[in-house]
C-alpha positions in Angstrom: 10.6 -104.3 25.2 13.3 -106.6 25.2 11.9 -108.6 22.9 12.1 -106.0 20.0 15.4 -103.7 18.5 14.8 -100.4 17.3 17.3 -99.0 14.9 18.5 -97.2 12.1 18.7 -99.1 8.4 22.4 -98.0 7.3 22.1 -97.6 3.1 24.4 -101.1 2.8 22.3 -102.7 5.1 20.0 -103.8 1.7 18.6 -107.2 2.7 17.3 -105.3 5.6 15.8 -102.4 3.3 14.3 -105.0 1.1 12.3 -106.6 4.3 11.2 -102.8 4.7 9.7 -102.5 1.4 7.8 -106.0 1.1 6.4 -105.2 5.1 4.9 -101.7 3.2 4.1 -103.6 0.3 2.3 -106.2 2.5 0.5 -103.4 4.8 -0.5 -100.6 1.4 -1.2 -103.8 -1.2 -2.2 -106.9 0.1 -4.4 -105.1 3.9 -5.3 -101.9 3.2 -6.0 -102.5 -0.6 -4.0 -98.4 -1.3 -1.7 -99.7 -4.0 -2.0 -103.0 -6.5 0.7 -105.8 -5.8 0.9 -106.6 -9.5 2.4 -102.8 -9.7 5.0 -103.9 -7.9 6.6 -106.9 -9.6 9.8 -107.5 -7.2 7.3 -107.6 -4.3 8.8 -104.2 -2.8 7.3 -101.0 -2.1 9.5 -98.2 -3.1 9.1 -94.8 -4.5 11.6 -91.7 -5.5 11.8 -90.4 -1.9 13.8 -93.6 -0.2 17.0 -92.7 -1.4 16.3 -89.0 0.6 15.0 -91.1 3.5 16.6 -92.4 6.5 14.6 -95.6 7.3 13.8 -97.1 10.2 13.4 -100.8 11.7 12.0 -102.7 14.7 12.7 -106.1 14.4 11.5 -109.3 16.2 13.5 -112.4 17.9 14.3 -113.5 14.9 15.6 -110.3 13.4 12.5 -110.0 11.0 11.3 -106.3 10.1 8.0 -105.8 12.1 7.7 -102.0 11.8 9.4 -99.1 10.0 9.3 -95.5 9.4 11.1 -93.1 6.9 12.3 -89.9 7.4 11.9 -87.7 4.6 15.4 -85.5 4.3 15.2 -82.2 2.7 16.9 -82.4 -0.9 16.2 -82.2 -4.2 12.7 -83.5 -4.6 9.9 -81.2 -2.7 8.8 -83.3 0.2 5.8 -85.1 -0.2 3.7 -82.8 2.1 4.7 -80.0 -0.2 2.8 -81.6 -3.5 0.1 -83.3 -1.8 -0.8 -80.0 0.2 -0.5 -77.0 -1.6 -2.8 -75.1 1.0 -0.8 -75.7 4.4 -0.9 -73.1 6.5 2.8 -72.3 8.1 4.0 -69.3 8.9 7.5 -68.0 6.9 9.1 -68.0 9.7 8.0 -70.8 11.8 10.3 -73.4 9.5 13.0 -73.5 7.4 13.6 -75.8 4.5 16.7 -77.1 6.1 15.7 -77.7 9.4 12.1 -79.8 8.7 11.5 -83.4 7.6 8.6 -85.3 6.9 7.6 -88.5 8.8 6.6 -91.1 6.2 5.4 -94.8 5.3 5.1 -96.0 9.6 3.9 -99.5 8.8 3.7 -101.8 11.5 3.2 -105.9 10.6 -0.8 -107.3 10.3 0.8 -109.8 12.6 1.7 -107.8 15.9 -1.3 -105.4 15.4 -3.7 -108.6 15.9 -2.0 -110.5 19.0 -4.2 -109.1 21.9 -1.7 -108.3 24.2 0.9 -106.7 22.4 -0.3 -103.4 22.2 -1.7 -100.4 20.6 0.1 -99.5 17.5 -2.3 -96.2 15.8 -5.4 -95.2 18.4 -6.9 -96.2 21.1 -9.6 -99.0 21.9 -11.9 -100.0 23.8 -9.4 -102.7 25.8 -6.8 -100.5 26.4 -6.5 -99.4 30.6 -5.3 -95.7 31.5 -2.9 -96.1 34.4 -2.4 -93.8 36.7 2.2 -92.8 37.2 3.0 -91.5 41.3 2.6 -88.3 40.3 -1.1 -88.9 39.5 -0.5 -88.6 35.2 -2.5 -90.9 32.9 -0.3 -93.2 30.6 -1.6 -95.7 27.9 0.6 -98.9 29.0 0.2 -100.5 25.8 1.0 -98.2 23.4 4.8 -97.8 23.8 6.5 -100.9 22.3 6.2 -100.4 18.5 5.1 -97.2 17.5 7.2 -95.4 19.9 10.1 -96.8 19.9 10.4 -96.3 16.1 9.8 -93.3 16.9 12.4 -92.8 18.9 14.8 -93.9 16.7 13.1 -90.7 14.7 13.8 -88.6 17.5 17.4 -89.2 18.1 18.4 -89.1 13.9 16.4 -85.9 14.0 18.5 -84.3 16.8 21.7 -85.1 15.5 21.2 -83.8 12.1 19.7 -80.6 12.9 16.2 -81.0 12.6 14.0 -78.5 14.1 10.4 -79.4 12.8 8.4 -82.9 11.3 6.0 -82.8 8.8 3.1 -85.7 8.8 0.6 -87.0 6.9 -1.3 -89.2 9.0 -4.2 -89.9 10.7 -6.9 -88.3 13.3 -6.3 -91.4 15.4 -2.7 -91.7 14.7 -2.0 -87.9 15.9 -4.5 -88.5 19.4 -1.9 -90.9 20.3 0.6 -89.2 20.4 -0.9 -86.0 21.3 -2.0 -88.2 24.7 1.6 -88.7 25.2 2.9 -85.0 24.9 3.5 -85.0 20.9 1.6 -82.5 20.0 1.2 -81.5 16.7 -0.6 -79.0 14.9 -3.3 -79.7 11.9 -2.0 -77.0 8.8 -4.3 -78.1 6.4 -7.5 -79.9 4.9 -8.4 -83.8 4.9 -5.9 -84.9 1.8 -6.7 -89.1 -0.1 -2.8 -89.6 0.0 -2.8 -93.4 0.7 -5.6 -93.3 2.7 -7.5 -90.2 4.2 -5.1 -88.4 6.0 -4.5 -84.7 7.3 -0.7 -82.1 6.6 0.7 -82.0 10.7 3.7 -79.9 11.5 5.5 -81.2 14.9 7.7 -78.5 16.7 10.2 -80.7 18.0 11.9 -78.2 21.1 8.3 -78.3 22.2 7.5 -81.5 22.2 10.5 -82.8 24.3 9.3 -79.7 26.6 5.8 -81.0 26.5 7.0 -84.7 27.0 9.6 -83.7 30.1 7.3 -81.6 31.9 4.4 -84.7 31.8 6.6 -87.7 31.5 9.5 -87.4 32.5 9.8 -91.1 32.8 9.1 -91.6 29.3 11.5 -88.4 28.2 14.3 -90.7 29.6 13.4 -93.5 27.6 13.4 -91.1 24.2 16.6 -90.0 25.6 19.2 -92.8 26.5 22.1 -93.2 24.2 21.1 -89.8 23.0 24.8 -88.1 23.1 24.4 -84.7 25.4 25.5 -82.1 22.9 22.4 -83.6 20.8 20.1 -83.4 23.8 21.1 -79.4 24.7 20.9 -78.1 21.1 
């Protein structure tokens, strides 16, 4: 973990934002083929939601962006999940539009994902070992460094902004990885094609907090450290 810095990116950090947009184009375009690189002549993958988002970055030793995620806030534009998934099934009393945000654009640099010992970023693999803590709980040791560093920044910013629920369009593999560690998201609709085959999910932050605190107290401490007490108790 000491080799990475995880942070919220401020709007005035324009060069850092450009690195984020370049990485997104590299992953979605060159690597996955979801988009055409020639459609982005400036080499930056951006859309109308970026200005309505809080961006997070994982920085390597040379301050290079090697992972990113954004949280789209409620605002002028409908959240992407509401546009792409008209069949989502959420009870009206479950979420309030001013308290739900959408997790989006989680990407990790290919250079790190393919380094054998650097950890797991999307889903369990054959070589990943389950370890057991002193209380007998299982844990995938190498899942933490990248995806969960970004999720920690997401969690803390959500608490500060009063966000109570997360929407997400994600692959089943990522959902499984999150669930293993207490981040239980509920599927709320059928599969859709949005940068690949994904499902719409809903996560209730208070329930996730309770589950992680109960199952993996040390892991919860990692997520909560540096978060102000007034936000942690809200």
